[in-house]
N, C-alpha and C positions, 0 to 999 in steps of 0.2 A: 553350281553350273548357273544359280540365278546373276550373279554377279557379271558372267561373263555375258549373258542376256541385255543388261541393262548396259554393260561396258559397250557392246556393238550400237546401241540405241542412242547414246549419249555422242558417241564418235561420229558416226553417220549425220547425227542433226548438226552438231555443230563444222562438218565437212560442205553439208549442204546451204549452210548460209544462215543457222540459225543461230540467236543471240542468248538464248536462254532456252532449255529440255529440261525435263525430267522421264525418267521412265519406272516403273509400276508395273513390277511382277507381283501376280496374286495368286496363292492357289488354298481353294476353297473347297471347305468338306461342308458335304449338310445330311441331316438325317430328319426325318417327316416322320411321325407316326400318328395316328388316328384310329379311335377305335369309336363305334356306335351298337349299343344294344348288343354287348356280348359278342361283336363281329368286330375284325379288324377293314378298317374300310380305305385306309390309307397308310403305305409304308414304301416310303422313296428315300433313297440312298444315292446322293452324286458328287459328284465331283470337278471343278474346271479348273483348270490353268490358263493363264495365258497374261499378254505384257500389253498396259496400254501405255504412248508416249505424248507428250503433251509439249509444245514447242512454242516459241515465239521468233519468228521471222517476218521480217521488214514491216516490224512492228503491229504486227497479230500474231492470235491464236490459230495454232492449227492442233489436231489428235489425229491419232491412228492408233489401231489396235488390230493382235494378231494373238492365234494360240500356235499359227507356225515357227516352231521355236528352233527353228536353226539361223546359223549366220544370215545366209542368203534371205529367209521369212522375215527377218528385225532389221535389216537394213531397208529391207521393201519398205517396211511399216513405218520406218523413220522418214525414208527420203517422200512417202507419203505425205504425213505429218506434214514436213515444211512445206512441200507442193501447195496445202489446202490452206498453209498459213500466208506464204504471200497470194493465192489468190482470194482470202479475205482482206489482205492489204489494200487490193483496190479499191473497195469498199467502206475502209475505213473508216471513221471519226476523228480517231485521233492515236498515236502510239499507244501501246499496253504500257505501262509503268507498273512496277510493282515493289509495295514498299520491301526496304530493305531486310534482310536475314541471315542471322549466319549459317553456314554450315554444321552440321550436327552429326556426328558417327556417335550410331548407337544399336541396342540389343534391347529390347524389352516383351516380354508376356508377363499376361493377366494372370495373377497368382489363381488359383484351383486345386482340388484337393483329388476329384477322380477326373478323369477323364472320360466323358461318355460312349465315344467311341471304344474302350476297351469295355463295356458296359454290355453284356450279348441282348440284342435287340430283344429276344425272347424274356428274359427279365422285364426289358423294359414294359415289352407287351401286356404281360402279366401284371404289373401295376395297373396299369388301365383296365384292363379287363376287371379285375378287382375292385374297382372305383364303380364302375360301369353295372354289377351286380350288386352291389350296396345299392345303389341309386335306385334301379330297375325294384327293390323289395319292397319300396315305397310304391302304398297304390295311388292310383291316379299319375304317376310317370309314365309319360309317351315317348320318351326319347333321353337317352343316356349318353353321354359322351365326353370322350377324353383324350388328349392330345399332348403329346412332346416334340419339342424340336431344339438340334441342335446343330450349330455350325463353328468351325475353326477356320478361322485365316492366319495362313499365313504370308503374310506379303514383304517384297524389300523393294524397299522405294530410294533411288540415288537421282541427284540433280548436276545437273552443270556447274553449281554455285560449288560443288563438294561434300556436300549431304549425301551419307550413306545408312540406312536407319532399316532396322530389322525387326520388325511388332509379329506376336502372336497373339491372337483373340480368341478364345473360347465362350462362346454365348451359350446357354441353356435356358429353354420354359418348359411349361407345364401347365395344365390346368383342365377343369373338367365342368360340363354345363349338363341339368338338367332340367328337361320340358315338359309339360304341362298342357296337353291340350281337353277342353271342356267346352262342347259345343262350339258355338264362333272367337272363343277367348282362347291366346297363346300366354301362357307365362314360364317366365325361363328364372333360372337362378344359375352364378357360376361364382364357379370357385379358384383360385382365391382374388382373381377377378373377371372382368369378360375380355372376348376376344384375344381367344389363346391364352389366357391365367398372365401367372408372372414370368418374365424374362429378365434376364442380370448376365453381366458379365463373370460368372462361373462355371464351375462343371456341375457333374453330376449331382453333389452332395445340395445343390438346391432344389432339384427335386423331392429328394431323399426329405428336406425340412420343409417341405408342403404338406406332407403327411395325407396326400390325396382321399385312400383309400378311409384314412379317420374322418375326414370331412364329409365324403359323400352323401351320408345317410340325411344330417343337419341339410346341407344344398337341397338333396330330392325334396324332404320334405317341407320347406318355406316355397319352394315350387309350385308344390298342390296348395298348400294353404293360402299363397294371394288368389284364387279363383273365388274365395269367400272374403279376402279383406275390403275393408270399404275403397271407395273410390278417391283418389285425391283432392282436397277441398281447391275452390276455383280463385284468386286473390290474389293482393301481397301480402307476405309474409314473410316471417323469419326463418332460415333455413339453414342448416349443417350439414357440410356436403364431409361425407365420408374420405380418406383419402386419396382412393384410385379413383375416384369419379374427379375429385379436386384437381390430381393428374393429369387427368383430361381437359379439362377447364383450363392449365394453364398452358398446355400444350399448342390447341386452338385459340384462342384468346392473348396469348403471350409470346410464345415461341415462334409462332410462324410471323406474326407481324416485323418481330426486330430481324428478320433473315434483309440484310441490308441488301441482296440481289432482288428481293421481290419490291423493297421499298423504293431502289432506285430504275424500276420497270424493266430488268432484266431478265427476270423471270417471272410468269404468270399462270403458268402451265398447272395443273392439279391444286387447286387451291387460292389462283389471285392473286391477286395484289397484297397493298397492306395501306392503313392509315395513319400509319408511323411516319409521315413523310420529316425529312431532316429538322426540318425547322425546330420541330417536334421537342428535338434532344435537349436535355435538361432543362424543359422548361413545363412539360407536361404534367400534370398531377395524376397520373397512371392509375394511383389507388389509395388506400388511407394510408396513414401515417407508421400501422404495423407491417406492412408488407412490403417483403423485401425478396426479391427473386434474383436468381444467380444462373449464369450459365457456367457450368463446373464440367470440365472434362477429365479431371484431378484423378487420379485413382484414390487420393486422400478424401475426394468428396463420396465416392461410394462403388461399387462395382457395377455401374450403370451400363445400358447398351450405350451411352454416350461416352462413355469413358476411353481414352487410352494414350501411350505416352506421345503422339506425335500425328498430326490432322494430314490430308494427305496432300499436300505440297511440302512437306516437312517443318512444319512451326508448331513448337512443341505445346501441349495442352496447357490452358487457362485457365483462370477464374475470370468473368468479365458481370459485375452489377450490371443487370440491366432494368432495375427498381431498386431503386434505396430511399428509406421512409416515405414510399411514396411514389416518388419521383423520376421520370423515365431518364437513366442515366445510359444505357448502352444498347449498341448492336450485334447479331454475330455478324463476322467482319472476314474479309480474306484478304490474301497483297494487294491484290489488284485495287481491291474498292476502299480499302482505310484508309485513304487522304480524303475521299469523299465526305469525311465523318469528323477530319480534324486528326485523325491518327496517324501514327507513324509507325504501328507495325501491325500486322493481322493480328485476327483476334481466334487466328486458329479452330476456325470452322469447316475447313473445306473436307469434303467427303464425298465417299464416292462407293457405291454397293458392290462394282467388282470390276477388272481387270477393262473390260469392254466399254465402259462408260468414262465420262469426261467430272471429275469431282467436281460437287457445286456447295454453295453456302449449305449447312443443313445444322439443324437443332445440334446439340452436345446432350446434357443433361441439365434442364433448364426444371429449375427446383425452388421453391418458395421455402424461405429459412422458416425454422420452426420456432414459437412464440413462447409464453409462458403458461398455456392453461394444460391443466390435467383436464383429461377425456370427462371422466365421472363430475368434476366441478363444473363443466360448462356445460352437461345436460343439468345439472341441477339451478345453474345462474338463469336457465332460458324459461322462459314462462309457458310459452305458446309460437311452435315451430314445427318444422319437419324436418325428420333428419335423413338421407336421400343417400343412398350406397349402391355403387357398382350398375355403371353407363350400360344402358340399351342403344340409344340412338344419338343422334348429333347433327346441328345445320348449323353452318355459318354463312356468312356472305363473302363475298369475292376479296373484301377490304378488312375481314374480321373484326370487324365491328358490331353488327345484330347477331344473334346468335338463339340459339334454344336446343336443351337437353331433356333428354329423359334418362331414368333410372330405371334398375330392375325391381324397385323395393323401397320403401318409405318407411320410417315411423312417426306418429303423433309425438309431439313434444308438450304436456301438460303439466302446471306448475311444476317444473322441474324433473319430471318424471316422465322416463319412455311410456309410450301409451302404445294403444294400436296399430298392430299393421295396416299401410298405407299400399293401393296399389296403382299403376302407371303415374306416376308421380311426372312432373317435367316442369321447367323453371323456363323464363330467357328474360332476354337483360341488353342493354349497350354494353361492350367490353370496359369502357374507361367509369361507367356508374356502377357497375358490379364491384369491380374492385375495389373503388371506393367506398362503397358499402360494408367491408369485412370489417369487424369490430374485435373478435377472438382468433386464435391460430393456436389450435395445441403446440404441447411441448416437444422437443426430441424422441420422450420415450414412446411417442406414437407418431411417429414420424418413419415413412417408408421410401425406397427408393423404386420407383416402379419402374417396368419395362416397357415401351410401347414396339412392338418388333414392325409394326407394318405402316410406317409414314409413309407417304407417296411421294415423290415431287419428281417434275423436268419432266420433256419428251425428249427420248423414249422416256416412260416414266421407270425412276428409281425405288425401291424400296429397303429403308434405313430403318435401323431401331433406334430409337431416342430412349432419356431415362427422365424421369420426372419423380422428385422427391417432395413430398407433402403428408400434413399432416392431419385431420380435421380440423376444419373451420366454419366459423360461424357470418351468416352475411343479412343485413336486413331491406327490407321492404322489396323483397325479391317479388316478381309477379311469376305466381305457380298457376300448375292446372295439371289436366288431364292425357295423357299421350294413349294413344290404342286403344282409346277407351269403344266398347261394343255398340 
């Protein structure tokens, strides 16, 4: 049936005068579960099915979507897309020109072991409630919270150049949070990371591997202990960032600024534009010589939220070097904008949240390649520093250049040994100065492909999942201070 729907769309668009068209049917099923202090707070199951039709007519784009999946409904939708394109052509600056792409006929599904939608929801709730209970056993815990999130995307992409691509993607995620109130101070600890925990292109086996219940007591104890910890010292210090925090640093200060639509001023909503103007390509020293960052959507990179076989305009997944030995070497691009940076092919980064939204340039898996350091050796090699783990908040300007981050917890490092716990740690800097201060990155043994499920962009805003592979890394002469002080 999906193929009939796309055929009606493509045929109608051509008949109405479109020189290019594609149709994308998406069937999206989601389940969200949340618990708080031993009770279920969120339990939502939803499904949405529809078609989005994108066309070029008169040298301009048009887009329309519908969930009225009859022949008449789809033909009307395609006609509307063409009409919008022809109206847009009246104000165009130049004709849309797409980088060439071969037609692809393929079927792909990410590997997973256990379909989370076949696991009884009662069993999933029971795991979260058990973790809540373990956290609430710890004296001083005010809030114990847990969450699970699952999404299955079944989509068919068909284009007028002859591509027919069927993909099925399964996302899973879970995490827990313990929060402790004491007077006017609030401290929290999250596991395995903040803002919903870890998310990946996997099945329920991801949740089982996290062992939420087994990590609940330690998480809660750390939240309570933070109240009596020392405040983070202020000044210029060496810092070591844990992997999940480094992943968010990559997201904000590398991932967003390399989105080519931001760079060229086509997109500025929900995070602004970018300092990485195109004359900086292959000229800017973005980081130190050991910093190597890639945008990699291929499955061999890992089961990230930015992993797929083809993007949402039918371009195969690729690995693009973003920073090579510290030099800025690549952008996230699409078929329309590739020529602006001298490329003859799209980088394959067009993605969309749903059938009723236009694809945009989005992050895939933006990862820093592992270095050579063993984690224990890195600590032992560091005389005076602060180890910071698990993001608590962040702020960055609309050109992605000046930033400040705070983390949930820190530890002093003195004489090559982990010392006392530190609370309310924060650090700030300028993007290129920060990445040029990196002098050590841990090895593949300590590297994790973290999932960020809540990246917002566009208007109407689209929320997408991205991946960020990272291992702990050291940075010199970073401004540190106190966040959330009383």
